C-alpha positions in Angstrom: -0.1 -0.1 0.1 1.3 3.1 -1.1 1.0 6.5 1.1 -0.4 4.5 3.9 -3.6 3.9 2.4 -6.2 1.7 3.7 -7.0 -1.5 1.8 -10.8 -1.0 0.3 -13.2 -2.7 2.1 -16.6 -3.9 0.4 -20.1 -3.9 2.1 -20.3 -8.0 2.2 -16.8 -8.3 3.9 -17.7 -5.5 6.1 -21.1 -7.1 7.1 -19.5 -10.4 7.8 -16.6 -8.9 9.9 -19.7 -7.4 11.9 -21.3 -10.4 12.4 -18.2 -12.2 13.4 -17.1 -9.9 15.8 -20.7 -9.6 17.5 -21.1 -13.4 17.6 -17.6 -13.8 19.4 -18.8 -10.8 21.9 -22.0 -12.3 22.6 -19.8 -15.6 23.2 -17.5 -14.1 25.3 -20.2 -12.1 27.2 -21.9 -15.3 28.3 -19.2 -17.1 29.2 -18.3 -14.2 31.4 -21.8 -14.5 32.9 -21.6 -18.1 33.3 -18.5 -17.6 35.4 -20.5 -14.8 37.3 -23.3 -16.7 38.0 -22.3 -20.3 37.9 -24.9 -22.8 36.2 -27.9 -20.5 37.2 -27.5 -17.7 34.3 -30.4 -14.9 34.9 -32.1 -14.5 31.7 -33.1 -11.0 32.4 -29.2 -10.3 32.8 -28.5 -12.5 29.8 -31.2 -10.2 27.6 -30.0 -7.0 28.7 -26.4 -8.2 27.7 -27.4 -9.5 24.5 -29.8 -6.4 23.6 -26.7 -4.2 24.2 -24.5 -5.9 22.1 -26.7 -6.3 19.2 -27.1 -2.2 19.3 -23.8 -1.2 20.2 -21.4 -3.2 17.7 -23.0 -2.9 14.6 -23.1 1.3 15.5 -19.7 1.2 16.5 -18.4 -1.0 13.5 -20.1 1.3 11.0 -18.8 4.6 12.7 -15.5 2.6 12.3 -16.0 1.7 9.0 -17.4 5.3 8.1 -14.1 7.3 9.6 -11.5 4.9 9.5 -9.0 7.4 8.3 -9.3 9.2 11.4 -8.5 6.3 13.9 -4.8 6.3 14.1 -2.7 4.3 16.5 -1.6 7.7 18.7 -5.6 8.1 19.1 -6.1 4.4 20.2 -3.7 4.7 22.9 -5.1 8.0 24.3 -8.0 6.5 24.7 -6.9 3.5 26.6 -4.9 5.9 28.7 -7.8 8.1 29.8 -10.0 4.9 30.0 -7.5 3.1 32.3 -7.0 6.4 34.6 -10.8 6.4 34.9 -11.2 2.7 35.5 -8.6 3.1 38.3 -10.4 5.6 39.8 -13.8 4.6 40.0 -12.8 1.2 41.0 -10.3 2.6 43.9 -13.4 4.7 44.8 -15.4 1.8 45.1 -13.2 -0.2 47.3 -12.8 2.6 49.6 -16.7 3.0 49.9 -17.7 -0.5 49.7 -15.1 -2.4 51.0 -12.5 -4.6 48.7 -14.3 -7.2 46.7 -12.6 -9.1 43.8 -14.5 -7.2 41.4 -12.8 -4.1 42.5 -9.4 -5.2 42.6 -9.6 -7.0 39.0 -11.2 -3.6 37.8 -7.9 -1.9 39.1 -5.6 -4.3 37.4 -7.5 -3.7 34.2 -7.4 -0.2 34.3 -3.5 -0.5 35.1 -2.9 -2.7 31.9 -4.9 -0.3 29.9 -2.8 2.6 31.4 0.6 0.5 30.3 -0.8 0.4 26.6 -2.3 -2.9 25.4 -0.5 -4.3 22.6 -2.8 -3.1 19.8 -1.8 -2.2 16.4 1.8 -2.5 17.2 3.7 -4.7 14.6 5.3 -7.8 15.9 9.2 -8.0 15.0 11.6 -10.4 15.2 15.1 -10.1 16.5 17.9 -11.5 14.9 20.5 -13.4 17.3 23.6 -11.4 17.4 25.3 -13.9 19.8 25.6 -16.6 17.2 26.5 -14.5 14.0 25.0 -17.1 11.7 21.8 -14.8 11.0 19.5 -17.1 12.7 16.3 -15.5 13.5 15.3 -15.5 17.6 11.8 -15.7 18.2 
């Protein structure tokens, strides 16, 4: 790709990606509900989660498709930094107000992970092992 141009995505591929991401997200959310509630998953909570995913994900994907030239890795890193700071502040406040629960500590850890900068959009590189001198690639 010359001049950092993004590849063309047709509507069929876009719809396929949206449905794949939405299905995977619903599966992950249902797995999280199963872990949280055990064998007795409440129907009301499940319907709320599925309803949010059905509305939110196609909307977000449509906006990402429409404005993909404006979404750059620097903006994504800034978003995760702000999200991480807010997550840490809210969860620390909940720990102070309601007492320490495992959910809040996991929220603080997730916020610190977001602050450190997830490995999104960074190219994976392989280093050449200079100690052997034979040009073998080190993984």
